[in-house]
C-alpha positions as CSV (number, residue, x, y, z in Angstrom):
1,X,105.1,101.0,30.9
2,X,105.6,97.4,30.1
3,X,107.8,96.9,33.4
4,X,105.2,98.6,35.4
5,X,102.5,96.2,34.1
6,X,104.8,93.3,34.9
7,X,105.2,94.0,38.2
8,X,101.7,94.7,38.8
9,X,101.3,91.6,37.7
10,X,103.8,90.1,39.8
11,X,102.2,91.8,42.6
12,X,98.7,90.8,42.1
13,X,99.7,87.0,41.5
14,X,101.6,87.3,45.1
15,X,98.9,88.6,46.8
16,X,96.6,86.1,45.6
17,X,99.0,83.1,46.4
18,X,98.8,84.8,49.9
19,X,95.0,84.8,50.2
20,X,95.5,80.9,49.0
21,X,97.8,80.1,51.4
22,X,95.9,81.7,54.3
23,X,93.2,79.2,53.5
24,X,95.2,76.0,53.7
25,X,96.7,77.4,57.2
26,X,95.6,74.9,60.0
27,X,92.5,76.4,61.5
28,X,92.7,76.8,65.6
29,X,91.4,73.9,67.6
30,X,87.9,74.6,68.9
31,X,87.7,76.0,72.3
32,X,87.3,73.0,75.1
33,X,83.6,72.7,76.1
34,X,83.1,73.7,79.5
35,X,81.0,71.2,82.1
36,X,77.7,72.4,82.8
37,X,76.7,71.7,86.0
38,X,73.2,72.2,87.9
39,X,73.7,72.6,91.8
40,X,71.4,73.2,94.9
41,X,72.0,76.8,95.7
42,X,73.4,76.0,99.1
43,X,76.7,74.7,97.1
44,X,77.5,78.2,95.9
45,X,80.4,79.7,98.1
46,X,82.0,76.2,98.3
47,X,81.6,75.0,94.6
48,X,82.7,78.2,93.3
49,X,86.0,77.9,95.4
50,X,86.4,74.4,94.3
51,X,85.6,75.2,90.7
52,X,88.4,77.7,90.6
53,X,91.1,75.1,92.1
54,X,89.8,73.0,89.2
55,X,90.2,75.2,86.8
56,X,93.8,76.2,87.7
57,X,94.6,72.6,87.8
58,X,93.2,71.4,84.8
59,X,92.9,74.4,82.6
60,X,89.3,73.4,82.4
61,X,86.2,75.5,83.1
62,X,83.1,74.6,85.0
63,X,79.9,77.0,84.9
64,X,77.2,76.3,87.1
65,X,73.4,77.1,87.6
66,X,72.4,77.4,91.0
67,X,68.7,77.1,92.2
68,X,66.8,74.9,94.3
69,X,67.2,71.1,93.7
70,X,63.8,70.5,92.6
71,X,63.4,73.2,90.0
72,X,66.9,71.8,88.5
73,X,65.3,68.2,88.5
74,X,62.5,69.7,86.7
75,X,64.7,71.6,84.2
76,X,66.6,68.2,83.8
77,X,63.5,66.2,83.0
78,X,62.5,69.1,80.2
79,X,66.2,68.7,78.4
80,X,67.8,71.3,79.6
81,X,71.9,70.5,78.6
82,X,73.7,69.8,81.4
83,X,76.6,67.3,82.3
84,X,76.5,67.3,86.2
85,X,73.3,67.1,88.8
86,X,74.3,67.7,92.8
87,X,71.3,67.9,94.7
88,X,70.6,68.8,98.4
89,X,68.7,65.6,98.7
90,X,68.0,62.4,97.8
91,X,64.8,62.4,96.8
92,X,65.3,64.9,93.7
93,X,68.0,62.5,92.6
94,X,65.8,59.8,92.7
95,X,63.4,61.3,90.7
96,X,65.7,62.0,88.0
97,X,67.4,58.5,88.1
98,X,63.8,57.3,88.1
99,X,63.4,59.0,84.6
100,X,66.8,57.3,83.3
101,X,68.1,61.0,83.3
102,X,71.4,60.0,84.6
103,X,74.3,57.4,84.3
104,X,73.6,55.6,87.9
105,X,77.4,54.4,88.1
106,X,78.5,57.7,88.3
107,X,75.8,58.4,91.3
108,X,77.5,58.9,95.0
109,X,76.9,60.9,98.1
110,X,79.1,63.9,98.1
111,X,78.1,65.8,101.4
112,X,76.1,66.1,104.4
113,X,74.8,69.3,105.8
114,X,72.8,70.4,109.1
115,X,69.7,72.5,109.6
116,X,69.9,75.7,112.0
117,X,67.6,78.6,113.0
118,X,69.0,82.0,111.7
119,X,68.5,85.4,112.8
120,X,69.9,88.8,111.9
121,X,73.1,89.3,113.5
122,X,72.1,92.2,115.6
123,X,69.3,90.7,117.1
124,X,70.6,87.4,117.4
125,X,69.7,85.7,120.6
126,X,70.1,81.7,121.5
127,X,67.1,79.4,121.2
128,X,66.2,76.0,122.8
129,X,65.4,74.1,119.9
130,X,63.5,71.2,121.6
131,X,60.0,69.3,121.4
132,X,56.7,72.1,121.6
133,X,59.3,75.2,121.8
134,X,57.5,78.5,121.0
135,X,58.6,79.5,117.6
136,X,55.5,81.1,116.7
137,X,56.0,83.2,120.1
138,X,59.5,84.0,119.2
139,X,58.2,85.0,115.4
140,X,55.5,87.4,116.8
141,X,54.0,89.4,114.0
142,X,56.7,88.4,111.6
143,X,57.2,85.5,109.3
144,X,59.6,82.6,109.4
145,X,61.7,82.8,106.5
146,X,62.1,79.1,104.6
147,X,62.6,77.3,101.3
148,X,59.1,76.2,99.6
149,X,58.8,72.5,101.2
150,X,57.4,70.9,97.7
151,X,60.8,72.1,95.7
152,X,63.2,73.0,98.2
153,X,65.1,70.4,100.2
154,X,65.9,72.7,102.9
155,X,62.4,73.9,103.5
156,X,61.2,69.9,103.3
157,X,63.8,69.4,106.0
158,X,62.4,72.4,108.1
159,X,58.8,71.3,107.6
160,X,59.9,67.9,108.8
161,X,61.8,69.3,112.2
162,X,58.9,71.3,113.1
163,X,56.4,68.6,112.9
164,X,58.4,66.2,114.4
165,X,58.8,68.9,117.5
166,X,55.2,69.4,117.2
167,X,55.0,73.2,116.2
168,X,54.7,73.1,112.5
169,X,50.7,73.8,112.7
170,X,51.5,76.7,115.3
171,X,54.4,78.0,112.6
172,X,52.8,77.4,109.4
173,X,50.4,80.5,108.9
174,X,53.7,82.8,109.7
175,X,55.8,80.8,107.2
176,X,57.0,82.8,104.3
177,X,58.1,80.1,101.9
178,X,61.4,81.1,99.6
179,X,62.3,79.7,96.3
180,X,65.4,78.5,97.1
181,X,67.4,77.9,100.2
182,X,69.4,81.4,99.8
183,X,66.4,83.3,98.9
184,X,65.1,82.6,102.2
185,X,68.5,83.5,103.8
186,X,68.3,87.0,101.9
187,X,64.9,87.6,103.5
188,X,66.5,87.2,106.9
189,X,69.5,89.3,105.9
190,X,67.7,92.2,104.9
191,X,65.5,92.1,108.1
192,X,62.4,91.1,106.1
193,X,62.1,88.3,108.2
194,X,63.2,87.7,112.0
195,X,63.8,84.1,111.9
196,X,64.5,81.7,109.2
197,X,65.5,77.6,108.7
198,X,68.4,77.6,106.3
199,X,71.7,75.1,106.5
200,X,74.6,75.5,108.7
201,X,76.6,76.3,105.5
202,X,74.8,79.4,104.3
203,X,74.7,80.8,107.8
204,X,78.3,81.0,107.5
205,X,78.4,82.4,104.2
206,X,76.2,85.6,105.3
207,X,77.6,88.1,107.3
208,X,74.4,89.5,108.1
209,X,73.2,86.4,109.9
210,X,73.7,84.4,112.7
211,X,72.6,80.5,114.0
212,X,70.5,81.0,117.3
213,X,69.7,77.3,117.1
214,X,70.4,73.7,115.2
215,X,67.5,71.3,115.1
216,X,68.4,67.9,116.6
217,X,69.5,65.4,113.8
218,X,66.8,63.1,114.5
219,X,64.1,65.5,113.9
220,X,64.8,65.4,109.8
221,X,65.7,63.2,107.2
222,X,69.8,63.0,107.1
223,X,70.9,66.1,104.9
224,X,72.6,64.1,101.8
225,X,74.2,65.8,98.6
226,X,74.3,63.0,96.4
227,X,75.9,63.8,92.8
228,X,75.7,62.1,89.8
229,X,76.8,62.6,85.7
230,X,73.7,63.3,83.4
231,X,72.5,60.4,80.8
232,X,72.7,63.0,78.1
233,X,76.2,64.4,78.6
234,X,79.0,63.7,76.3
235,X,81.5,66.1,77.8
236,X,84.3,64.3,77.8
237,X,86.0,66.7,80.7
238,X,82.8,66.2,83.0
239,X,84.1,62.7,84.6
240,X,87.3,64.2,85.5
241,X,85.5,67.1,87.0
242,X,83.4,64.5,89.0
243,X,86.4,62.8,90.4
244,X,88.2,66.6,91.4
245,X,85.0,67.3,93.3
246,X,85.2,63.8,95.5
247,X,88.9,64.1,95.5
248,X,90.6,65.2,98.9
249,X,91.7,68.6,96.6
250,X,88.3,69.5,96.9
251,X,87.4,68.7,100.6
252,X,88.8,71.4,102.4
253,X,86.4,74.1,100.1
254,X,83.4,72.3,101.3
255,X,84.3,71.8,105.1
256,X,85.5,75.4,104.9
257,X,81.8,76.1,104.6
258,X,80.5,73.5,107.3
259,X,79.8,70.7,105.0
260,X,80.7,67.0,105.9
261,X,82.5,64.9,103.4
262,X,80.7,61.7,102.8
263,X,82.7,58.6,101.5
């Protein structure tokens, strides 16, 4: 009996020592913080591909919230946590910069784009986009899908182009304003609107639509996508991620979708 008690004491001591030892083992390092990106909706296909390449190269991960640039800028203003902002126009980047919400020395113009008129692929016929062309007549009893000009850059560019071409007043009553350029694209792709104004890159991303005309470059402000690190970002990987986006390694993912690289 004494031998049995002796061995039980030894076993308990060994188990206790094991638990104490476990408590002193080095703990696994905390998972690396992901780079959080707020990006214009029109970037989705190209940026998803670029992010996959960055993850493969660096072992790091970027997560993206896609929406209209105006909506993202307002979220940033309201202290939404993010590391990088990519806007689809200069004004919304200027807006957050004016609020001291970006690191000014990291800001640059990343990409360019073109504005196009799209229709459902099975109904697409070429349209000669020129001064005074009868877009309202083409739309008929349907709707023109486009981004909300007050918050969606593509909508702002679209309104500017239609105004410059002298047809905004005739088209405005037929406009179906969407919360993002991709939402406008979806209305055309689903057949809910016969025509839509989107970026060239959006049309390339949806096999259900076709480009029927391209707006003259001088009919709207230049379409420029600026990028910057946000002032509150403490992520050590964010600068390296931004460098990757501006590198020759990332360029093919953007040009494949129809963007132009701005240097």
